[in-house]
N, C-alpha and C positions, 0 to 999 in steps of 0.2 A: 504493500500500500504506500501511496505517496507520503512524503514527509508532511506532518501536520503543521501547517502554517496558515495564518489568516490572510485572505485576499485583500487587496487594496480597497479603499473606499473613503467616503467622507466621514471624518471624525470631528467631534465637537469637544472643545474644552469645557463647555457648560454641561452640568448634569442634565440629562434628558434632552440634549440638543438634537440628537437624531430623531427622537420622538416628536419634537416640536416641528421639525422639517417635514416629517411624514404626515403630521396632522395638517400643517399649513398648506403644503403644496406637494402632494405625493407624486404628481405627474412630473414636475420639475426635478424632484429628487431622483426618480427612477431614470429619467433621461440623463441627468448629470452622472449617475453611477455608471450607466451603460457607455456613455461617450467619453468619459474622462478616465475610467478605471479598468476598462477592458471587459472581456467576456465573462469573467467571474468577479464579482465585487461584493462588498460587505458593509453593513451599517448596523449599529446597535440602536434599537429604539426601546428605551426603558430597560426592562429586564429581558428583552427578546433579541436574539441574534438573527438578522435577516441577510440572506445571500441572494443575489440577483444573477441569474444565468442569462446571457444575451448573445448566445451563439446558436445557430439552428441545430447543430449536432447535439449540444447540451440540452436544448429544449426538447428535442426528440427523445433523448435518454430519460429526461425527467417525466415526460407525459406518456411515453410509449414503452421504451425498452425496459426501463427499471421502475415502472409505475408501481409495482408491488412493494417497493421499499418506502412508499409514502402514503400518508393519509391526507385528507383535506386539512387546510390550515386552521388555526384556532379561530380565525374570523368566520369561516364557513361553519365550523362546528357550533359556534355560538348562534348561528341563524336557526338552529333547531328550536329556539324559543318561539318562533312563529311559523316555521316550515315543517317542524316535526322531523320524522325519518323519511323524508321524500328523497327522490333520486339525487338532488343536489347535495344533500347533507349526509346520507347514509353511507356505510362503508362495508367492505368485505363481502362475505357470502350473501348477506342480506341484500346489499346493493345489486349484486349480480342477479339474484333471483328476481328482484323487483324489475330490473331492466328487461329481463327475458319476458316477464309477464306483460310489460307495457309496450315493448318494441313493435308488436304487430299493429298497434294503433297508429304507427307512423310509417307503415309500408306504403309503397308508391300508389297502389289503387286507392287507399284511403286518402292520401294527400290530394289525389286528383278529384276525389269527391268533395273534399273540403274547399277546393278551389272555387266551386260555384258559390259557396257561402261567403268566401272572401270577396268575390266580385260583387255579390248582391249587397253586402254590408258597405262596401266602398262606394258603390253607386248611390246608396241611400244617403250616406254622409255628404258626398260631393254634390248631390242633387239639392241639398238644403243650403248650400252656400250661395252668396250673392256677390255679383261683381262690385268691386270697390270696398267690400267688407274687409276689415282687418281682424286677423285671428292670431292667437298664440299657437303657432303650428305644432309646437311640442305638446301642448295640452290636447290639441285636436287629434294628433296622431295617437296619443294615449287613449283618448275616447274611442277612436276607431278600432285600434288593435284590441282593446278590452272587449269591445262588442264582438269582434271576430272570434277571439279565443273563448268567450262565453258561449257563443252559438255553436262552435265546433266542439268544445269540451263538454258543455252541459246541455246543448240544445235549448239554451235559455236566452232571453233578451234581457240584457242588463243595461240598456242604454240610459234608462232613467236614473239608475244608481251609479253610472260611470263616474260622474263628478265626485260623489262622496267617496266611492271606493278608491278612486285615484288619489284623493287627498289623504285617505287613510294610509295608502301604501307609501306616499311621500313621507308622512309622519313616521312610519315604521323605519324606512331607510335612513332618514336623518337621525332618529333616536338610536338606531342600531350602532352608530359610531361610539356611543357611550360604552358599549360592551368592549370596545377595543382599547380603551384607556387602561393604564395600570390600575388595578383594583376595580375594574369596570363591573365585575360581578357584584361587588358590594355597593357600588354607586347606584346601580339600577334598582336596588331594593329600597332605597331611600324614598320618602314621601315627597318627591319633587314634582313640580308641574310637568316637566318634560317626561318623567317616567309615567305619570298618570296618563298623559296623552298617548304615549307609546302603548300602554296596556289597552287603552280604549280602542286604538286603531286596530290592534291585533284582534280584539274581541269582535269588532265590526266586520272584519274580513272573515273571521271564523263563522260568524252568524250567517253571512251571505253564502259561503260555500257549504256549510253544514245544512242550511235550510234547503238548498237545492238537492243535496244528497238525500235528505229525509223525505222530501217530496217525491223523489224518484222511487223510494221504497214504498211509499203509500200508493203511488199510481204507476206501477211498473208497466213498461211498454217496450216494444221492440224499436230501438232507435239506432241510427248510424252515427253516434257521436262518441267522443273519447270517454265520457263517463260510463256509457254502456260497456265499452271495452274494458274499463277498469273493473266494473262490477262483475263482468263475466269471465275475466281472465283467470285461468287455472294454471297451477304449477305443472311442470313437466318432470318433477323429481320423483314421481311415483305416488305422492299422496293426493294429487288432484286438488290440493287446497286452494281456496280463493282468498283474496284479501279481505280482512275484516274492515269494519267501517272506519276505524282509526287509520288503517293503512291507506284506504281509499281517500280519506280526507287529506292525509299528508301528501299523497301524490297529486291529488287534484289541486291543492293549494300551491304546490311547487309549480305545476304546469300552468296554472292560472297566472301566478306572479311572473315567472320567468317567460311565459309564452307571450306576454304582451309588452312587458317593460323593455326588453332589449330591442325588439322590433320597432317599437315606437321611437326609441332614441335613434336607431339607425335611419329611419325615415325622416325624422326631424332634421338631422344633420345633413341628409342628402338634399332636402329641399333648400336648406341654407346654402349649400355649395352650388347647386344649380343656379340659384339667384345671383351668385357672384361670378358666374362663368358663362356669359351669354353664348359663346361659341359652342360650348359643350351642350348647353340647353337646346340650341338650335339643331344640333345633330341628333340629340335625343328626340325632339319633336318630329324631325324628319323620319326617323326610324318608326315611330309610332304611326305616323300617317301612312307610310309605305307598307309596313308589316300588318297593320290591323285594318286599314281601309275603313275606319269609322266604327268597326265592330268591337264590342266589349271583349277583351281577352279572357281566356280561360287557360286551363292547364296545357292544352294543345298548342297554345300560342307561345309558350315560353321559349322554345328553341329558336324562334324568329326574333326574339328581343335580346340579341346578343349585346348591343351597346348599352341597353338599359341595365343588363346584368353587370357589365363592366363599371358603369357609374356607381352602382350599389357596392360592388367590391372595393372600389377605390375609396368611396366614402367610409366604408368600414375599416379601411387601412388608416385613414387620417383620424377618424373618430370611432375607434373600436368600442362598441357598447360594453363588452367585457374587456376591461383595460389591464387587468392583472390576474394571474392564476397563482394561488398560493398552495404550497404543500408543506407538510411537516415530516421530517425524516424519522423513520422507525429505527434505523441503524446508521452508524457512521457511513458516509457516502463520499466516494472519491470522484472528483470532477475537475478537469483542467489543471491538475497538479496540486490541488488542495483537497483537504478532507473536511467535509461538513459534518459536524458532530450530530449524533442522534438527538432529536428534540428540537433542532433548529428549524427555522422557517426558510423555505426556498421559493423564490418568486421567478416566474417567467412572465414578462410583461408585454402584452400586445402593444401597448403604447410605446415602449422603448424599442422593441424590435421593428415595429411597423414604421418607425421614424429613423431607422438606422441608415445613414448615408452610404454605407458600404453596399447596400442592396437597393436603396431608393435615393438616387442623387436628387438634391433639392427636395428633401423629404416632406416638407410642409406644402409643396405645390400639388394641386389637384389635377391629376392627369389620368383619365380612365384608360388611356392606351397602355398604361403600365400593366393592365390586366388582360391584354391580348394573349392568346395561347402561347405564342412564341416567347413573349416577354416573361410570362409566368414560368415557362419551362427552363428559362435561363437562370432562374434563382433557386437556391435550395428550398426544399419543401417547407421547412419550419421558419421561414422568414415571414410567413403570413398564417395566422391561426386564430381567426376571429371567434370560432366556435370551440376552441380547445382542440384536443386530439386524444387518441388512445382510448382506453376503456371508459374514460369519463367524458368523451366528446359529447357535446350537446345532442340529446336524443331528438330534439325538434329542429335540427338544422335544415332538413328538406322542407319542413313546414314553414320555417322562417323565410327561406329563400323564395319559395312560391308566393307566400303572402306579400313580401316586400316588393317583388317585381310587379305583381298584379296591382297593388295599391299605387305604386308610382305610375304605371302605365294608364290605369283607368282615370286617375285624377288629372294627369297631365294631358290626356286627350281633350279635356275641357278647360283646364285652368293653368295659368302661369301664376307664380308667387313672387312678389317683390318685397325685399326687406325694408321695413320701416326704418328711416334714418335715425341716427342718434342712439342706437342701441349698443350695448357692450355684450358681445357674444362670447361667453366664457364657459369652458367645460367644467362641470362639477363632478368630481370622481367620488360618487357614493358607491353602492354595490355595483351600479352600472354608471356609464358616463353620460350624464344628463347636461343639457344647456342650463347653466346656473340661473339665469334670469328669464328663461323662456326665449322664444324666437317669434317676434311679432312680424307678420307678413300681410301684405295687402293682395287680395285676389284680383286677377285680371282674366277676363274670358279670352280663350284662344279663338281667333277669327276663323281658323280652319277646322275647328272641332266639329265632329258630327254628333248630333244628339239623338 
């Protein structure tokens, strides 16, 4: 084994200096570590040792080759307080069993069936917009993706509750940061207003999801939605066991939260980038007009929307909804000539790798042609991993791609979006990468759109 020595990295003479930097601006810290200190770097945040891997070979080793040597990081483990033992938070044999049970719900024929729901919900939302109207497109995409995941997951309409549930989720994600502070487990037990709001938000989401599951038990019917798949899923280990209500609730909550939050952010950032790059937007509109000829796209349309897919991929490079992946070592781990001790936290950051100038010259420039097949083939595989990789890769990746491309195409057939002046567009790294102050945009009708 390699000699035990600590990798280089930013070190503070102030107690807790690393923690303050991680709390204040984690994106800047991760980028600084990657670009100043090499492919393996280190920082101490409070009582935790954090190692950042920023080489595609090391990221592959972390997420794929040696994934069994890691569990999810402390931050994700603490998310069990509101996600329970869902796919995002569970580990080991239990996670593998649950994933096998749920995977058929995301096979291609089901995704194709969900595409009609995605299109219908998108047309409904876009049809209610008015020319000259100003919207916070981040909130509007959250409302839309929440309605899509509610319909596909539960066969339910949650449009009237979307605003309240979206606010509850925001409260949860912001309050969750308390858990990550030193002594966070003790802080969240105090009778503080922020803790009270956190608990109330969790209860609100639980009531919404639990109520839908209870209603399904009371009025069972044959439906082609994800909840039916969860309720009907049987194990293949010989016992034929189904998930109990608690397991169904945990998986439904995880799919509901993750299934709309990341996609909403990806779409919001994409509309922002399109509004700032008129030549890209014009080429995007030309593809829609040519490939769709005024028809509403569905699953069969996706192979024709190649530039639309490139736009989305490049948007998720610049503003990856999942901006960091954390793992905790179970045993000492050797990488890049260093040994990471058992119990340490190891990061692979989409934000850092997706902005690495070695693989993406002028890394903050928006250029969808970076995602042409030949350009992608010229880069190592793990220079781009918006959905993770390996046995913990996002189970809904195909669902998210289908939904995102359809939403972009359907709305852009009818609308252009123009950024309201005077805004400060800043990424906010919570569990996902949100626009901190929202993104206010004014709607303009497209003159060539077919209605």
